[in-house]
N, C-alpha and C positions, 0 to 999 in steps of 0.2 A: 346685378339686380336680382336675379334669381336668387342669389345666396342671401341678399337681405330680406325678400320678401318671406323666406321659409328659415328664418334665423332660428324659431324653436325645432323645428324638425332637423335642422342641421345639428344642433346641440345634442340632441337625442341620438342620433346617427354616431356623433363624436364619442359620446359617453357610452354607446354599445360597444364600439372598437375597442375603446379602453379597457372596459370591463372584459371583453372576450380575450385580449391580450394578457391581461391580469390572470384570467382563468388559466390560460396555457402556462403561463410563468409559474403559477402556483403548482400546478401539477408536475412540471419536469423539477421545479426546485424541491417539492417535497417528496417525490418518489426517489431522486437523486440522494437527498439528506437521509432519508429512511435506509436506503441501500449502504451510504457511506457510514453511517452510524453502526449499523449491524456488522460489517466487514472490519471497522477499527475495534469493536468489540471483541469480535473473533481474533483479529491480530494479536491483541492483547493477552488473551487467553492463550495462544499457542506460542508467544513470544517469537514472532516471525513478521516483518514487514515486507519481505521481498515476495515475489510471485511464486518462487520454487526454491527448494532446499535440496542439496545434496549431501548427504550425511554418510558417515562411517566409512570413510576413504583411506586407505594406506598411503604413505608418503608418495609411492611410486603411481597410486591410482590418481592421487591429486594433480600429479603433472599431466597425465593424460584428460583429465577433466579439465583443467585449465587451458591446453590445446583447443578442445572440443567447443569450450565456450568462447574463446577468443576467435576461432573461425566460423561459429555460428552468426548467419546473418539475422537471425531471430532475437539473438541475445542483445539487450541495450547496454547493460552494465552486469558486472558480478562482483562478488567480495569471496576472499578466502580467509579461512583462519584454522587454527589448532586448539583443539580441546586437550588441556594438561590434565585437570583433574579438578576435585572439590576441596573447599576448605573445611577442616576437620576441627570446628570450634564449638564447644558446648553451648555457647552465648548466642549462637545463630539458631532462631526457630524457622529458618529458610535455608534453601540449599543454595550455596554459593558456587558458581562455576567459575573457575581460572582458565581464561581462554586467551589466545593470540587473535587478533583481528585487524583487517585493514579499516579505512575508514567506511566502506561499502557494507563490510560485514557488521560493523558497529551500527550502522544504519538500520540494517536488517533486524537488529535486536533492540532497536529504539533505545540505545545506549551510547549515544555521542556525547562525551564532555561538552557541558555548556559552560564550564570554566576550566582553564588549561586545555591541554592537548592529549590524543591518546598517546602512550609511551613510545618513546625513541630510543632512549638509552637503555642498556640491558637491565639496570635496578630499577626502572621505573614502573609505575601501575596506575591505573586509572579505575576509580571506584565509583559506586553510587552513594548518595549520601545516606541511604538506609544503612550500608555496611559501616560508613565512617560512623554513624550516630550509635549503633551497635558496639562497635569498638570503644567508643568513647573517645575518639579522635577529633580533633578540630577541622573544619573545613577549609585548610589552608594548603597552598601548593607547596611542596617540599617537606611534609610531613612524614614523618618515618612510619612504616607500617609493615608489621611482623605478622605473617599468615602461616598457619600449619596446613601444608597442602599435601593431598594424597596423589603425588605424581607418579610415583613408581608403584604399579600393581604387586610386585613382587616383595616390596620391602616390608618390614614388621609395623611400620608405623609413618604417619606423615612427616614430610620434610618441612623444617622450618626455614622460611624463605623472608629476607627483610629487602624492603623495597622504599622508594622514595616517591611521593604522591605527584603525579604530572597532570591529574586532571580528574574532575568529578561532574556527576550530573544529578539532577532530582530523581531518587528512586521512588517508586510506588510500594508503600508500605504493604499493601495487600498482596502484591506478586510473591509467589513462593518459591520464585527462582531469582537471584541477583547474579550480576556478573562482575567479574574482575579482568580487566585487560592488562595484559603484560607486553613486553615488547617481542617483536620478532626474533631478535638475538636470543633473549632468555628462552623463547619457545624452542627453537632449534637446537638450543644447547641442551635443556631439560627434558623435551618430550620423550616420552617412552616410544621405542620403535616398534609400534603395533603391527602386528602381522594379520593377514586375513583369517587365519585360523583363530588368533585370538579375538578379533572382533566377533566371528562365528559363536565363540563361548562366551561372549557378555562381557569381554575386556575393552573399554572405549578410550582408555587413556593414550592419549597421541593421535586420535584419529583427526582426519582433516575433513573440513566442510567447506562447502560453497553456497553462497547466496545469490540467487540469479534473479534478474529483472530483464523482461521480454519487452519488445518494442511495442506490443499492443497485448492486452489481456484476451484476445480471442484465440481459441484453439490451443489453450495452455497443455491440455493433457497430450496433443498430439506432438507440440514442440519439446515437451519434457520426455516423451517416449522416444522421440528421435535422437536427444542427448544422451539417453540411457544406453543407445546402441552404438556410442562412441567406442573404438578400439581400446584394448588395454583396461577397459572397466569391468569389475567384476558383477555378476548377476544379482549378487547379495547387496551392493551399493545402494545406498537409501535415496532414491530419487523420490522426493516428495512434494506434491503440489500444496501450496499454502491453503490449509482448509478454508481460510477466509475467502478465497475466491471459488471454492467449490460452490458457495452460495449462488453463484450466478448461474449455474448451469446443472446443478444435482436434481434428482426427482424431488425431494424436499426441499429444495432450495427456494430461489427467489421465483415467482409465478410471473412470468414473462408473458404468458397468454392473458392474464388478468389486467395486466397493466395495458397491454395493447387494446384490449377490448375496451377497457376506461377511457384509453385515448382516443379510440375511433368515436366513442359516444360524445366526449367532448369537442373533438374537431367537427364532428357533424353538428352538433348544438351551436357551436360559435359559427359554422358556416351558415347554418338557418337563420340566426339571429342577424347577421350582417345582411345576407341575401335577402331577408324580407324586409329590412327597413330600406334598402336601396331600391327594391322592387316596389315597395309601396310609393317612395318618392317619385320614382319616375311615372307611375301611372298616375299619381296626382298631376302630374305636369304634363300628361301626354296632349291635353287640350291645348295648351299654351304651344307645344312643340308642333301641334298641326297648325296653329294660327300663324306661327313664326315659317313653317314651309309654304303655306299659301301665298304670305306676302314676299317671298323669295329668298328665305335663308337656305343657304346650301346643305347639304348632306354632312360635310365636314364641319361646318358651324355648329349643328345640331348635336354631332357627335362630341365636339368639345365640350358642350353644354352639360351633355349627361355624364361624361367623365370627371368634369369638375363637380 
C-alpha cells in the first residue's frame, strides 16, 4: 500500500537509479573504448599485436628463448618466426618481408590468412591481397607466385623463388610493410645462418623472432626484463615491449590519475543522487512509521517497509 500511495516518487527513484547506472556504464565504456582505439592504432603503426617481441636472435639463441618462454609462468602463449629477407621488386612501393611464422606469430603481425592456410609444404606461400594485386595475380589458391628475394646477404643479387599460393588475407594499402609467409621447411633450408657478429653489423637475414603474450598486461616491463636474463641469450638481443602497451604506464601516456579523479566524482554524484532520493522518501514517511510503531508494528516489520 505504501508503494501504491507513492507511485510517482517511486518512479522518480527508479529513474534516478537507471540514469546513474547508465552514467557509470557510459564512463567505463567510453574510457575503455578510447584506450582500446588508441592501442589498436599504435599496434597497427608498429606492426605488432603481441605484448612483447624478442628480435635479432641467432638460431642457437632462439632455442634458449623458446625454453625460457616455455618455462615462464607469466607467459600465456608465444610465437616463433624466421626473417629470410625482403622482396626486391621495382613494382612494390612498400617493403615486403619474407618470413616463416607459426600461427601465433602471424597473429602478432595481424596477417593470418582469411582464405586458405599458412604454408605447410616447402613450396607454398601466403600473401596479402596488396601483394597479389601489385603483382597482378588472381586471388585464387594454387596460383603460381615468383618473387625475387634477397635471402643471402653475400650474394650479388636476389634469388628468384617460385611458390604456390596457400592462403591470403586482406592487406592494408596504407601499410608501408607487407608480409609474405613461407613454410618452416623452406625457411630452415634457405635461411642465412646469421651470427651475432653479423647482427651487430646490421645483417638481419636469418634472424629469429619471438612474439610474446603474457597472462596479464600488468608489470610488462618486469616480466620482459626477467625473460631477457634467461641463460644463453645475448645482451644485444632485442627484447622490446609493444609500444602500444607503453601508453598504459608511460609518463606521457594514459592519465590514470585523471580517470580516477573523474571516476570518484561520478561515483560520488551517483551516490548522492540515490542517497538523497531514498533519504527524502524515508523522511516523508517517518510520521507514518511512527504511527505504525504506536499501533504495534514490530521493528522487523518497519525495517522491511524501509527496505522495500
